[in-house]
N, C-alpha and C positions, 0 to 999 in steps of 0.2 A: 437642455436636459435638466439643468439645475432649477429652472423656473418651474418645470413640471413637478419636481420633487417638492418645491415650496408650496405649490398649489395643493398637492395631495396632503401636505402637512396641515394647511389651513382648513382643508375639507374635513380632516379628521377632528379638528378642534370644534367644528360646527355640528358634529354628529350628536345625537341624543345619547347621553351616557347610560340611561336605563334600558334602552332598546337592545335586546340580545343580539340582533343581527348587525347592529352598527356599533357595538361595544369595542373599545380599544383600551389598552392598558399601558401605563408607563412602566417600563422595566429597565434594568441596567444590563449593559453588555457584559457577558461573562469573560471577555478578553480584556477590553480596555476600561470598563467600568462607567462609560458614559450612559446617560439616560436616553432612551429612545422609545418610540411608540411601537408597542408589540401588537402586530396585526394578526398574528397566528399563534396558536398555543405552543408550537414547537420552536419558535424563534428564540434563540438565546444570544445571538450576535447582532450588533447594530448595522453592520455594513459588510460588503463583499471583501473589503480590505482586511477587516478583522477575521473574517472566515478563512482567508488565505493564510494570514499570519498564525492563526490558531492551529491550522492544519500543519504548517511547517514546524511549529513548536512541538506538537504532539508526535510528529514523525521523528524529530530529532531526539526527543525523550525516549521513544521506543528504540531507536538505533543505539543510543548510549547504554540503555539497559541490556540490550541483546549482546553488544560487544563486551560488556562487563561479564555476562554469563558465559560467553565463549572463552574469555581469558581465564575465568575461574575453573572452567572445565565442567560446569553444571549443564551446559548446552552443547550438544554434538551437532555440528553443522555439516550439511551435505551440499552446500551451495557450490563449492568448487569440486567438480568431478575430476578424479585423478586421471592423469594421462594414460591412455591405453586400457581403459576398463571395459570398453565395448568390443565385442567380437565382430569384426568385419569380414574376415576371410572364412570363418567357420559358418556353415549353414545349420539349420535346425535338424536336418536329417543326416544320419551317418552315411558316408559313401560306401558303396559295396566293395570297392577295391581297398584293401588295407593300406597299400603303398600310397595311394592318392590321399587317403585320410591322414596318414602320418605326415605327408608333405604339407598338407593344409595346416595341421597343428603346428608344425615347425615354423611355417611362414608367420602364423599368428603370434607365436612366441617371440620371433625376431621383431615383429612389428611393435609388440608391446614393450620389448626390451628385457624380457626375462633371460634370453640367451643372446650372446653376442653373434655378430654376423661373421 
């Protein structure tokens, strides 16, 4: 695999610089700063390793910023759903019999922990 990369490197050196189809640019990696041959106009990183490390760093930066906002109170988080917030025993439709509906509501209140058993 390394030999193939070296061959491609030397093939790039032999290309005609003024031909727009075979043009290449020397650019610097936005993560590590090493020079590399830029074969596409959207390339900003020199290798896959730099891509992975850059993604890890940006994710860590985002997480730090988010945690700071949560601690300051400027960001309200709904990641952790509170225990018993969904209604399992209650249906969308009201039961015809009042006693059955009342028992279903009591069971749901016990399940959620609003009333003790």
